[in-house]
N, C-alpha and C positions, 0 to 999 in steps of 0.2 A: 504493499499500500504506499511504500514512500514515494513522495512526490505525486501521488495520484489524488484525485478528489475524494472527500470523504464519501463513504458508503452510506446511501440513504434510500428510502422507499418513498415513491410519490403517494399521494392521497389515493389514486385510484388503484395502485399496486397493493396498497395496504388493505384496501376493501377486498379485492381478489383474493389476498392472502388469508384474510379472516375468513371469508367464505369457504375457501379450500380447507382451512383448519377445522371449521365445523363439520364439513362434510367427511373429515378424516378421523373424527373422534370416536366413530365405531371401533377403532383400535386395530384393524386389520386392513386399512386401506393400502399400506405400502407393500403388502404381501400378495402373492397371488391367491386366487380363489381356490378353496380346499378340493375342489374337484377338478382344478387345473394344476395340481402340484407338478414340478417340473420332473420329467422322466425323459431324458435325453436319448430315447430309442432310435430316432431317425431325424433326418434333416429335410426340411421343406425346400421347395423350389428356390427360395431366396436365401437359402443358407441357414434360417432360423430354426431352432429346435421345435419339432412338434411336441404337444403336450398329451400325456396318456392320462385318462382319468383314473382316480383311485379305484380299487376294488369295492363294490358295493356289498352291503349285507341286507338281510330281510328287516323289514320295520320292526318286526316282533322279536328281533335278536335281543338276548338278555345280557346285560353287562353287570358284573359285580362292581359296583361304584366304590367299594371300600378295599378291593384288592390291590396288592401292589406287586409288580413284576421287575425283573431286571433284564438288561439289554446292552447292546453296543451300538453307538452312533455309527453309521454308516457313510453318511454324508451331511453336510450343513452348508447351506447358502447363506452367509451371515448378512449380506446387504440385501437378499431378499427375504430374510426372517423365516426359513423353514428349512426342514430336513427330514432325514428317515432314520429310525432306529430298527435294528434286528433283534427282536426278543430272544432271550436265552431258552425260552420254552417253545419248542417246535409247535407249528400249527395254532398258536394262540391268536393270530390274526391272518387274515387272507394274503397267501404269498409271502408270510413272515417279513413283512415290511410295514411299519408303522409310520404314519405322517405324524411330525411334530411342528407345532407353530411357536415362534418365539414367544407369544403371550401365555404359553403353559410352561414356560421355564421358570422355576424358582431360583432366584439368582441374587446374590450380592454385588454382581457386576453393574456398572451403570449402564451397559447396553447389552441386553440378553443375547447369548449365542452359546453354540455348543462346537465342539471340535471332534474331527474324525478319529474314531477308535476310543472314544470316552466311554467308561462303563456308567451307566446310568440306571436310576430306578424310576417307575412311572405308574400311573394308573391308566385305565382306559375309559373312553367315554364316546357315545355315539354323536355324530354330526350330520345334521340335515342340510342339503343344499338344493337349490332349485325349487321350482313350484310346480303344482299340478302333476301332469304326466311326466315332466322332467325331473320330478323330485327323487333325489337318491340319499341314501343314507350310507355312512362309512364310519370307520373307527379313526380316533385320534389319540394321541398320548396326552395325558394330563398330569399337572403337578409333578413334572420331570425335576428330579433332584439327583445328587451324588447317591451311590449306594449306601444305604444306611440313613437317608432322609436329610442329610445337610444340604444347604443351598449350594448351587453351582457358583464357584468363584475361580475365573480364569484370567480375568483382564489385567490385574495388576502385575503378575508374574510375567505375562507376555509383554506388557508395556515396559517393564524394566529391562527385558531381554532386547528390545527391538527399537526403542524410542530414544531419541537425543534431547534431553531436557535442558531448559535454560534454568540454571540453578540446579535442584534435584527433583525428584519425582514427587516429593511432599511439598515443595515450595508452591505457596498461594499468592495470588496478586489480586488486586481488586479493580473493578471497572464498572461501566454501564453497557448492558446488552442493548444496542441500538435497535436491533430488529433480528427475529429468527423466523423463517418461512418453512414450516414443516413439510409442505409439498415439494420445494425445492431442496430441502435438507441443508440449508446454510443460514448464517447471519453474520453479524460483525459486532465486535466489542470494542467500545473506547476505553482505553487503560486510564485509570485515574491520574489527574494532573499530579506532579510531585514525585512521581516514581520514575527512578533514574535507571533504566535498563540497557543503555547503550545506545549509540547513535544508529546502529544496524536493526534495531527493533522498532518497527512502526508504531504510531501511537494508536492505530486500529488493527485488530486482528481478526481474521476469518476464524468461524467456528463452524464445524460440520457435524451432521446428525451424531455419529457416535461418541462425540465428546459433550453432548448435552445430557447430563446425568438427571435421570427422571426416576431414579430409585428402582432400577431394574425394568422400566417400560421405556417404549419409544417415544419421543416428543411428538405430540398431535396438536398442540396449541400454538397459535402465532403469538409472539412475544414482542414487545418493544419497551424500551426505556425502563428496563428491569436492572437493578443492582445485582451484581454477580460476583464471585470470586473464581479463580481458575488457576491452572498451571499453563506454562507455555512450553512447546516443544518445537524443534525444527525439522521439517520434512526432508524428503529425499532431494528436493530442489533447492533447498536452502532458505525456505520461506518459513518464518515464525507463525505458529498456529495456536488456537486455544486449546488447552487440554482439561478434560475432566471438570466443566464448567457447573457450577452449583449456585443457589442462592447463598448470601453470607452465611457463614457457620457451617457450611457444608450440607444445607438442607437441599434435597432434591428439588429440581424445577418441575415438579409434578403439577397437573392441572388443580389438584385439590389444595397443594401449598400455595400456588399462585392466586387462587380465589379464596384463600382463607378458611378452608373447609374445616368445620368443627363437627365431629361425630357427636351426636345427642345420647351417649350411652349405649348400652348393650341391649336395650330392649327391642324387641322385633314388632312389626305391625303387619296387618295383612290388607291386600287390596287387589285390584284387577287392573291389568294393563288396558288403558283406554286408547292408546295410540302409540305406534312405534314405526318411525321413518327408518326402514332398513337400510337405505343407501347412506342417509347421514349419521345413521347410529344413534339416535336419541329418542326418547318418548315420555310418556306421562303415565303415572299409577294414580288410579282413583282409589283413596283408602276405604276400607270396608266401613269404617264409621270414623269420625272426627272426634266424637264425644270421649273416647278412651286416650286421645293424644294428650301428651303434656300441654299445660296451658301455653307455653311460650312457643310451642310449635304451631298450636292453634292459630295464635296470634300472626305468626309469620305466613301461614297459608292465607289469612284474611287479607294480610297486606299484600301478598302476591295476587290474590284474586282481584282486589281492587285496582292495582296496577294493571292488570290484564284488561279489566272492564274499561279504564279509561283509554286503552289502545284501541279497543273493539268498537266497530261500527254496529254491532248487534245489540238489541234492546235486553236480551236476557243476560244475568249474570254468569260469567264463566264458572265452570267446575272447578272445586278446590282439587288440585292435583300435586302431586310430587314429581319433579323432573328426574330423569335418569338418562345415562349414557349406556352404550354397550359394555363399556369397561367396568361398569357398575354390577353387571350381571354375571352370575356364576357361568364358568366356562363351558358347562355341559347343559346350559338353558338356552333355547332358541326363542328369544321375546317375540310375542305377537299379539295382536288384540284379542282381549277377552281371557287372556291367560291369568289364572289365579297365582298370586305370588305372596312371599313374605320379604320383609326388607327392614333395614335400619334407616334412620332418618339423620340427616346432616344439615346444618346451616352454613351458609357461605355469603360472600359479597352479593351475590345474586337472589338470595332468597332461601328456599328450602328444598331439599332433593332426597332421593332415596339411592341407598347404596347396599352392597351385599345382599342383591336381590336374587332369591333362589324360589324354586317351585313350592307353592303350597302343598299340604299332604294330599288334598283331593286331586291334585293335578299330576301326581306321581305315576 
């Protein structure tokens, strides 16, 4: 960036980035669809790999949701966010090949990934894709850990072996994240004034997706003008880049932290999904009753309802609902309209929402 114009986003670019970020909040937008997992069996006419669908299973196929198995990672595409596990138990899954998505990795790393030949432990879950006559059911790995149940932790050691740090791997600097666009996978950080890092270190540094620490998840939120701390590395081209960017104090840059989400205790509530936008990955839950909700949550729902009414052109009062995203739903649950669920409540800067959403007993 030395000698270049400072990195900025225009107003229209910010709007587009915000929309793309909202569309990506379902959590899997950056990865291929589960029924289109890469299987490089043959090349198409233009040289691209043709994709082979995953083996399907009958709808009534029964999975032991509590069982744990072991296996070996046969391949993993870090930047695409998926891979395959070969279970140690023969014939556990069709073809002895199990698809794993990054969101099902239990990890202490800032960017979830697996490596070839890694021994892992996992559970099984059914996954439904498509609609109507194109609907298919397949198996996926869930809750992937080290054998024994410990979280996957690979990144720090690999970084120590491969990266060139300014200072040390643990050295932290402060600055302002000018913007980060999740759909494009990059942003820029302005280093705090007063830090003397040498003339060859630019005042603004590029940050790329793997270095945005979201606490084991991938970044899906557009961010700008956010205080951050980070390390600095030099890449193979001799350019200085941001390393392991967090909020001040090492707090992950998760959506929940950015919006100051506060979980309202361990109590669970019952409700019905009234709407789910599957492409954008968000929806609403109508509580079974509001009278049993804690008073401060009732007040937050009323305030949210009044705000929605003020924006609406309709005469009737909007229904009191809890907002949720796909990331708030258990991995083996496919959210859809009229589905009975249980959930926990949280408050954040935007109002009241639902998290830890799972199937109600009658929906199992």
